[in-house]
N, C-alpha and C positions, 0 to 999 in steps of 0.2 A: 435828678437822681440818675446815677449811672446804671443803665440797664441795657442788656444786649437784646434788643427787639429784632435784630437781624440774624439771630442764631439759626434760623431755618433757611437762610439765603444760601444757595449752593456756592461752595468755595472753589474758586478756580486755582489751579496750580501755577504759581508765578515764580520766575527766576529773576529777581530784581537785578542781580549782578549782570545778567545777560543784556539787560537794557543799559546798564551803567557803562558797559564797554563801548556802546555806540552813542550815548547820550551827549548832546551838545546844547548850548544855549539857543542856537537857531531852532532846534527841534522843540525846545520848550516854548519859544516865541510862537511857533506855528501852532502848537497844541493850545496855547492860551488864547488863540483867536476863536476857539470853539466852533470852527466851521466844518466843512466837509472833510478836510484832512483829519481832524480830531475824531470825528464820529465814524466816518466810512472810508478813510484813507488807509495808508500803511500803518501797521501795528506800532511802528516806532513813534508815531505821532499821537497815539491814543488807543481807541477801542479796536481799530482794525476791522470795523463792521459792526454797527450798533443796530441789531435787529431784535424783534420781539420774540420772546420765548416764554410761554406760560410757566415753565418750571422755575423761573427766577423769582418773581414776586408773589405768585399765588400761594406758595407755602408760608410766606411772611405775613400776608394780609390778616389772617385770623389772629395773630398775636397783636397786631396794631388795633384791630377791632376790639379785642378783649381788654387790652390795656387802657384804651381811651373810651371804652364803652360806646362805641360808634354804632349807629343804626341807619336805616334808610332815611331818617329825618335829619341826619348829621350833614355838616358842611366842612370840607377839608381843603387844605391848600398844600401844594408841593412846590417849594422854592428850589429851583434848579431841576425842573421836571424833565429836561431833555425832550425826548419824543413822546412823553406821556404814558410810557408803558405801565408804570406803577399805578397811575390813576385809572387807566383802563381796567386793570385787574381789580381795583376797588369797585368799579361799576359792575364788573362781572360777578363778584362775590357778595356785594352788598347792593343789590338792585335798588335804584332810587336815590342813592347817596349823591349829594351835590359835590362836585369836584371842580377845583380851579388849579391851574398850573402856571408857573412863570419861569422863564429861562432867559439868560442873556444871549443865547444863541439864536440868531435869525434862521440859521440853517436847520437847527433841531425843530423849531416850531413849524417851519415850512414843510418839514418832512415828518411831522408828528403822526401818530396813529389816528386815522381818520375818525374813528368813533368818538374821540375826545378832543379833536383838534379845535373845535369852536370854544372849548373851555380853557384854552391855553393862550398865553400872550408873551411877547417879548418884553423883558423888563429887567431891572437891576435890583438885587436883594437889599441894597441900601436905601431904596425908596419904593416900598411896596405900595401899589396903587389900589389899596383896599382900606375900608373904614376900620376904626378901632373895634376889637372884639367881634370880628366878622366870622371867625372859623372855630369850630369845635376842636379841631386839632390842626397843627401846622407841622409839616415834615420838611426836612432839608438834609438830604443824604449826600455827603461828600461834596459840599458846595461852598459853605461859608469860608473854609480855609483857602479858597482860591482868591480871597481878597487880602489886601494889606491889613495889618493889625487894627488900625483905627477904623477902617471900613468893616472889619469883622465885628467890632463893637456895635457899630450902627446897625448892621444886618441883624444881629442877635436882638437888639432892642426893637427893631421893626417886627421881627417874628413874634416877640412877646406882645407887641402893640396890637397886631391884627388877630392874634389868637385870644381865646378865652382862658388863657393861662396854661394851656396844654400844648406841648410841642415836643418833637423828637428830632435831634440832629446827630450826624456823625461827622467827625473831623479827623484829619491826619494827625497822628500822635505817636509817641513812643514811650516806653517804660524803662529802657536801659540803653546802654551804648550800642549794643548789637542791633536792637530795633531801630535806633536812630540812623545807623549806617545803612540798613536796608531801606529805610524810608527815603533817604536822600538819593540812594541809588535808583529807586523806583519812580520817585515823584516827577511828574511832568508839569502840573498846573498849579499846585498849591503854593501860595506866597506866605502863608502863616502855618508853621509846623512847630508844635511845642510838646514838651513832656506832659503827661496826663495831669500831673499836679499843677503845672503852670496853666493848663487849660481850665481846670476847676477853679483856680484862683481868679482867672480872667472872667469866667462866667459870673462869679460872685461880684466882682468889681463892676461889671457892666449891667448887672441886673437880670441876667438870663436865669430863669428859675425852671425852665423846662427840663425834659429828660435828655440824656446824651449817651453816646458810646463812641468808640474809637475805630478808625480804620488803620490797621497796622499790617503791611504786606509781609 
């Protein structure tokens, strides 16, 4: 189901064309290493400093909890967890909830929030190291689109496999030519970007039946 569960996430002001003026394939290649440059280097390569602020995820967690009916006895997974900030806020707002996180970035996991670091591991979304039906909900925010199309399909199937049928993802998308232009001007890491209708057809084709929404700069 299409649903904006990130509606309470603070929106930053972006000027995608400012990045486009300087964007090169070399910059994309550096960003796609998902190392120190991407998280904590120059803004041209990614976040320009990936630090914890409670104002980002704490307003969002209650919507996640309500939508998926999560409780202290629930178990959740974040695919593409970065430094574990969202999972930390889950543990703060739902004390006792079991959290697991996975990210392809060794740098992010090594520099993760200490309170949840032991629950995080380095890994690839196309081969999740968890048993079938392990989690009450699986989240993957702005991650799946960083894979080539065939691997996107595998990652979505993996998310459904390890979940109990409940998942929420966001992916880079566009609804018209203007949004498409902005997306390609802004994008650093995504390898699969599609129109929202193409994404929904793709979800159906590969068997992804979880919830979803779009990242559109």
